[in-house]
Structure formats: C-alpha cells, structure tokens
C-alpha positions as CSV (number, residue, x, y, z in Angstrom):
1,X,56.8,98.7,50.4
2,X,59.0,96.3,48.2
3,X,57.4,97.4,45.2
4,X,57.8,101.3,46.3
5,X,61.6,100.6,47.1
6,X,62.1,98.7,43.4
7,X,60.9,101.8,41.5
8,X,63.6,103.7,39.8
9,X,64.4,107.3,41.4
10,X,64.2,109.5,38.6
11,X,65.7,112.3,40.3
12,X,69.0,110.6,40.2
13,X,68.7,110.0,36.3
14,X,71.6,112.9,35.9
15,X,74.1,110.1,37.4
16,X,73.5,107.7,34.4
17,X,72.8,104.8,36.8
18,X,69.5,102.8,37.3
19,X,69.2,103.8,41.0
20,X,66.1,102.4,43.1
21,X,65.3,102.9,46.7
22,X,66.6,99.4,47.5
23,X,70.2,100.6,45.7
24,X,70.1,103.5,47.7
25,X,69.6,101.8,50.8
26,X,72.5,99.3,49.6
27,X,74.8,102.1,48.5
28,X,74.4,104.1,52.0
29,X,75.2,100.6,54.0
30,X,78.2,100.2,51.7
31,X,79.3,103.8,52.4
32,X,78.5,103.4,56.2
33,X,80.3,100.2,56.5
34,X,83.4,101.7,54.6
35,X,83.2,105.0,56.3
36,X,83.8,103.3,59.6
37,X,87.8,103.1,58.5
38,X,87.7,106.6,58.3
39,X,86.3,107.0,61.9
40,X,88.6,104.8,63.2
41,X,91.7,106.3,61.4
42,X,90.8,109.8,62.7
43,X,90.2,108.3,66.1
44,X,93.8,106.8,66.3
45,X,95.3,109.6,65.2
46,X,94.0,112.1,67.5
47,X,94.9,109.5,70.2
48,X,98.3,108.8,68.7
49,X,97.6,105.0,69.1
50,X,95.2,102.4,67.6
51,X,91.8,102.9,69.0
52,X,88.3,101.8,67.8
53,X,85.7,104.1,69.1
54,X,82.3,103.2,69.8
55,X,81.0,104.9,66.4
56,X,82.8,102.5,64.4
57,X,80.8,99.7,65.7
58,X,77.5,101.5,65.5
59,X,78.8,102.1,62.0
60,X,79.6,98.6,61.4
61,X,76.3,97.3,62.6
62,X,73.8,99.9,60.7
63,X,76.2,99.4,57.4
64,X,76.0,95.7,57.6
65,X,72.0,95.6,58.4
66,X,71.5,97.8,55.5
67,X,73.6,96.1,53.2
68,X,72.2,92.4,54.5
69,X,68.8,94.0,53.8
70,X,69.5,94.9,50.0
71,X,70.7,91.5,49.2
72,X,68.1,89.7,51.2
73,X,64.7,91.7,50.1
74,X,65.5,93.7,47.1
75,X,64.9,92.0,43.7
76,X,68.5,91.2,43.6
77,X,68.3,88.6,46.3
78,X,71.9,87.6,45.9
79,X,73.0,84.6,48.6
80,X,76.6,85.6,48.0
81,X,75.9,89.2,49.4
82,X,74.0,87.9,52.0
83,X,76.8,85.6,53.3
84,X,79.0,88.4,53.0
85,X,77.2,90.6,55.0
86,X,75.5,88.2,57.7
87,X,78.7,87.6,59.7
88,X,79.8,91.0,60.0
89,X,76.4,91.9,61.5
90,X,76.9,89.3,64.0
91,X,80.3,90.2,64.8
92,X,79.9,94.0,64.9
93,X,76.5,93.4,67.1
94,X,78.7,91.2,69.6
95,X,81.5,93.5,69.6
96,X,79.3,96.6,70.6
97,X,77.8,94.5,73.3
98,X,81.3,93.8,74.9
99,X,82.5,97.3,74.3
100,X,79.1,98.5,76.2
101,X,79.7,95.6,78.9
102,X,83.4,96.5,79.3
103,X,83.6,100.4,79.2
104,X,80.1,101.4,80.0
105,X,77.3,103.2,78.0
106,X,78.5,106.5,78.3
107,X,82.0,105.7,77.5
108,X,82.8,108.4,75.1
109,X,81.1,111.0,77.1
110,X,83.1,110.1,79.9
111,X,86.3,110.0,77.9
112,X,85.7,113.6,76.7
113,X,84.9,115.1,80.1
114,X,88.1,113.3,81.7
115,X,90.1,114.9,78.7
116,X,88.7,118.5,79.3
117,X,89.6,118.1,83.2
118,X,93.3,117.1,82.5
119,X,94.0,119.6,79.6
120,X,94.2,117.1,77.0
C-alpha cells in the first residue's frame, strides 16, 4: 500500500507539481483543517454570534488525522509535522467528545428543527 501511495500521479502532471498519493492525502488534510475556519465563519455569520458547529470538529479530526498520517507514513516522515499535528488531533477528538456529551448526538438536527418551528 505504501509503495502504491508513493507513486507519482501522472494525471496531475499538468500542475507542474510532483504529486503522489501521500501528498494528495496531505493536501486534502491541510485543506480540510484550514476549511474548518470557513465553516465556523459561515455558522457564526448566520447565527449573528460566535458559534462552533459540530462540522468544525469533524473537519478538525479528519484534517489532523490525514496530515498526521502523511507526516508519519509517507516517505517524508517529518517529526516536526508529526508534532505539529499530534496535539490538534487529540484536542479535536476531545472537543468533539465534549460537544456530543454536552449537546447530544443529534444536536445540529435538533437546532435546525427548532429554528423551523420558531420561524427563524
């Protein structure tokens, strides 16, 4: 599997970048981790106050795990990248756990249903 992910993806040669499966995992994780701020911005703008939707924590966990796996298992094996992504992974997992414990599993659906009933 590692050898397969380390092969160049020739269908992305037009980008001028040397892209492998591992790099694609790393890019996707970085975009996921960075994109969570856009999700938080949109949710806060809609609510008119600062909020952190559950999707923010899912994107944090997934993005952290993807970039962590890139730094751990790809030929890069960069200890700085591992350290940089290790702590956010555990923090995001713990925050997601707290969010589920505090607000329940179906919180987002319940909030949406409540807004519909109250005309918001």
